[in-house]
Structure formats: C-alpha cells, structure tokens
C-alpha positions as CSV (number, residue, x, y, z in Angstrom):
1,M,0.0,0.0,0.0
2,T,1.4,3.4,-1.0
3,R,1.4,6.4,1.4
4,S,-1.4,8.0,-0.4
5,E,-3.5,4.8,-0.3
6,G,-2.9,4.5,3.4
7,G,-3.9,8.1,4.0
8,A,-7.2,7.6,2.0
9,T,-7.9,4.5,4.0
10,R,-7.4,6.4,7.3
11,Q,-9.7,9.2,6.1
12,R,-12.4,6.7,5.1
13,G,-12.1,5.1,8.6
14,A,-12.3,8.4,10.3
15,G,-15.4,9.2,8.3
16,T,-17.1,6.0,9.2
17,R,-16.3,6.5,12.8
18,A,-17.7,10.0,12.8
19,R,-20.9,8.8,11.0
20,I,-21.4,6.1,13.6
21,L,-21.0,8.6,16.5
22,A,-23.4,11.1,14.8
23,A,-26.0,8.4,14.1
24,A,-25.8,7.0,17.7
25,V,-26.2,10.4,19.4
26,D,-29.2,11.2,17.2
27,L,-30.8,7.9,18.0
28,F,-30.0,8.0,21.7
29,A,-31.6,11.5,21.8
30,E,-34.7,10.5,19.9
31,Q,-35.5,7.2,21.5
32,G,-33.2,6.5,24.4
33,Y,-30.1,4.3,24.8
34,D,-32.0,1.2,25.7
35,S,-34.4,1.4,22.8
36,T,-31.6,1.9,20.3
37,T,-30.1,-1.2,18.6
38,V,-26.7,-1.6,17.0
39,Q,-28.5,-2.4,13.8
40,Q,-30.3,1.0,13.9
41,V,-27.0,2.8,14.4
42,V,-25.5,0.8,11.5
43,D,-28.4,1.6,9.2
44,R,-28.4,5.3,10.0
45,A,-24.6,5.6,9.7
46,G,-24.7,3.8,6.3
47,T,-22.2,1.2,7.3
48,T,-22.1,-2.5,8.3
49,K,-21.9,-4.2,11.7
50,G,-18.4,-5.2,10.8
51,G,-17.6,-1.5,10.1
52,L,-19.1,-0.5,13.5
53,Y,-17.3,-3.2,15.4
54,H,-14.0,-2.3,13.7
55,H,-14.2,1.1,15.6
56,F,-16.3,0.2,18.7
57,S,-16.5,-3.0,20.8
58,S,-20.1,-2.2,22.0
59,K,-22.9,0.3,22.1
60,E,-21.7,1.2,25.6
61,E,-18.3,2.2,24.2
62,I,-20.0,4.4,21.6
63,L,-21.8,6.2,24.5
64,Y,-18.5,6.6,26.3
65,E,-16.6,7.9,23.2
66,L,-19.3,10.5,22.5
67,Y,-18.6,12.3,25.7
68,H,-14.9,11.4,26.0
69,G,-14.4,13.1,22.6
70,V,-16.1,16.3,23.7
71,F,-14.1,16.4,27.0
72,A,-10.8,15.5,25.3
73,T,-11.3,18.6,23.2
74,M,-12.0,20.8,26.2
75,L,-8.9,19.4,28.0
76,T,-6.7,20.1,25.0
77,Q,-8.0,23.7,24.7
78,L,-7.4,24.2,28.4
79,E,-3.9,23.0,28.2
80,Q,-3.2,25.3,25.2
81,I,-4.7,28.3,27.1
82,L,-2.5,27.7,30.1
83,A,0.6,27.1,28.1
84,Q,0.4,30.5,26.5
85,G,1.3,32.1,29.8
86,S,-1.2,35.0,29.5
87,D,-2.1,37.2,32.4
88,P,-4.7,35.6,34.8
89,E,-7.6,37.7,33.6
90,S,-7.1,36.8,29.9
91,A,-6.4,33.2,30.7
92,L,-9.6,32.8,32.8
93,R,-11.6,34.6,30.2
94,A,-10.3,32.2,27.5
95,V,-11.1,29.2,29.8
96,I,-14.7,30.4,30.3
97,D,-15.1,31.0,26.5
98,S,-13.8,27.6,25.7
99,A,-16.1,25.9,28.3
100,V,-19.2,27.7,27.1
101,S,-18.4,27.3,23.4
102,S,-17.5,23.6,23.6
103,T,-20.7,22.9,25.5
104,A,-22.8,24.9,23.0
105,E,-21.3,22.9,20.2
106,S,-22.1,19.6,21.8
107,L,-25.5,20.2,23.4
108,K,-27.0,16.9,22.2
109,V,-24.0,14.8,23.3
110,T,-24.0,16.5,26.7
111,A,-27.7,16.0,27.2
112,V,-27.6,12.4,26.1
113,F,-24.6,11.6,28.4
114,A,-26.3,13.2,31.4
115,Q,-29.4,11.1,30.8
116,E,-27.5,7.8,30.1
117,V,-24.3,8.2,32.2
118,N,-25.3,5.2,34.4
119,R,-24.8,3.0,31.3
120,V,-21.1,3.6,31.3
121,D,-19.0,0.8,33.0
122,P,-17.3,1.8,36.2
123,Q,-13.8,1.7,34.8
124,R,-14.6,4.1,31.9
125,F,-16.6,6.3,34.2
126,K,-13.6,6.6,36.5
127,Q,-11.5,7.7,33.6
128,L,-14.0,10.5,32.8
129,Q,-14.1,11.5,36.5
130,D,-10.3,11.6,36.6
131,D,-10.2,13.8,33.4
132,W,-12.9,16.1,34.9
133,R,-11.0,16.4,38.2
134,R,-7.8,17.3,36.3
135,Y,-9.7,19.9,34.4
136,Q,-11.2,21.4,37.5
137,D,-8.0,21.3,39.4
138,S,-6.2,23.2,36.6
139,V,-8.8,25.9,36.5
140,R,-8.7,26.2,40.3
141,E,-4.9,26.4,40.3
142,L,-5.1,29.3,37.9
143,I,-7.5,31.1,40.2
144,R,-5.6,30.2,43.3
145,S,-2.2,31.4,41.9
146,A,-3.8,34.7,40.9
147,Q,-5.3,35.2,44.3
148,Q,-2.0,34.5,46.0
149,S,-0.2,37.0,43.8
150,G,-2.8,39.6,44.4
151,R,-4.1,39.7,40.8
152,F,-7.5,38.3,42.0
153,A,-9.2,39.2,45.2
154,A,-9.8,36.3,47.6
155,T,-13.5,37.1,47.9
156,A,-14.4,33.4,47.3
157,S,-12.4,30.2,47.2
158,P,-11.2,28.8,43.9
159,E,-13.6,25.9,44.4
160,V,-16.7,28.1,44.7
161,I,-15.6,30.2,41.7
162,S,-15.1,27.2,39.5
163,W,-18.5,25.8,40.6
164,A,-20.1,29.1,39.5
165,I,-18.5,28.7,36.1
166,F,-19.3,25.0,35.6
167,G,-22.7,25.3,37.1
168,V,-23.6,27.5,34.1
169,T,-21.9,25.4,31.5
170,N,-23.2,22.1,32.8
171,S,-26.8,23.3,32.8
172,M,-26.6,24.7,29.3
173,P,-28.3,21.7,27.6
174,T,-31.5,22.6,29.6
175,W,-31.8,26.2,28.5
176,F,-29.3,27.2,25.8
177,R,-30.7,27.4,22.2
178,P,-28.4,28.2,19.3
179,D,-31.1,30.3,17.7
180,G,-31.9,32.1,21.0
181,P,-31.4,35.8,21.7
182,K,-27.8,35.3,23.0
183,S,-25.1,33.5,21.2
184,A,-22.6,31.2,23.1
185,A,-20.0,34.0,22.7
186,D,-22.4,36.5,24.3
187,I,-23.0,34.2,27.2
188,A,-19.3,33.5,27.6
189,A,-18.4,37.2,27.6
190,E,-21.1,38.0,30.2
191,L,-20.1,35.1,32.5
192,A,-16.5,36.1,32.2
193,D,-17.3,39.7,33.0
194,L,-19.3,38.6,36.1
195,I,-16.6,36.3,37.4
196,I,-13.6,38.5,36.7
197,N,-15.2,41.8,37.9
198,G,-16.0,39.9,41.1
199,L,-12.3,39.0,41.4
200,D,-11.0,42.5,40.8
201,P,-8.8,43.4,43.9
202,K,-9.5,47.1,43.3
203,E,-13.2,46.7,43.9
204,P,-14.6,46.8,47.4
205,A,-15.5,43.4,48.8
C-alpha cells in the first residue's frame, strides 16, 4: 500500500467512525439508549456491523466515546490556554469562553450523556471522573495562583468560583438554544465579566 492509499484508508475510517457517532447520538436523543439497537445505528450511519465493530466494541463504548471526545477537546483547549502564559484575567476569560463554546457545540451529546451516564461501565466512568477532576484542578490552580499573587481578590475560594462557572456550562443543555437571543460568545463574555469583575482586587468586597 502506498502512502497516499494509506492516507485515503485512514480518512475513510475516520469518516465511518464520525458517522457512527453522529448516528448514535441522534438515535439516543430520539428514543433513548436502551431502545436503540446496534442495527439501527448501522443503518443510519450507512455502514455495516463489521464497520461498526471495527471502531467500537459495543454500544456502551459508543456512548463513552461520544462524551470522551467532547471532553478531550476541552482538555486540549485548556492546556493550550494555560501554556500561553497569559495574564490571569485573559487566561480565565479564555477558559470560560472555551467551556461555554464547547458545551454549546455539543449540546446533544452532553444532554444524552447526562441522561445515560449510568450505562457507562465503572472503569470508563472513573476515567471520565479523573479527566474532569484534572480539568477542575487546573482551573482552580489558575485562580488560586492569581489570588496568592494579588491579581485576583480572595472574595471566594477557587472551588466556589469554579462551581459558579461550571454550574452555568453544565446546565446549558437545559436552557441554551443556538437560535436564541444570545449566542454562546455573548454568554461566555457576560459570564467572564461577572466572574472577573467579582475578582477585581481594586473593587470593594
């Protein structure tokens, strides 16, 4: 196999995988995880059972990969933001924008996962928990360091501040609408203003 043939094969494989994930999340949202069969996913994705099992060992793994993919993107974005070495205000604003935007772009996946999370096996669920804990700890360390240096006021603990941010983003599938009066960027900017203004050391407590 030539290099170009190998690249084309990988592209076809990635396309099949993406179609399977898209078909699965649509079906899970429409009729629930339990009522969705592998054959239905195969039919909607336009592939075969062999094609599905080449990428995923089970329907449960598809559910896991749906959310794992979203969160892997968020973790990568967070690491890139922190690696830039920006001032704390700019970094926290970028983190909030990333969290809001990523959630807005994956509303259906987030809603499905919240509904069906108990279907994920304990080992995979622990992996997700570990990733989420790492994400939260990184954001809290950003806030804590800025408070210790005097850039942020210590009006609230890093834990409470992060809960305020993630309380908004985690609830977005229940109220955010892409065609609503405010875009994800609008919401991210307002939330960042609220949080950062509240951490301004020059403002009275």
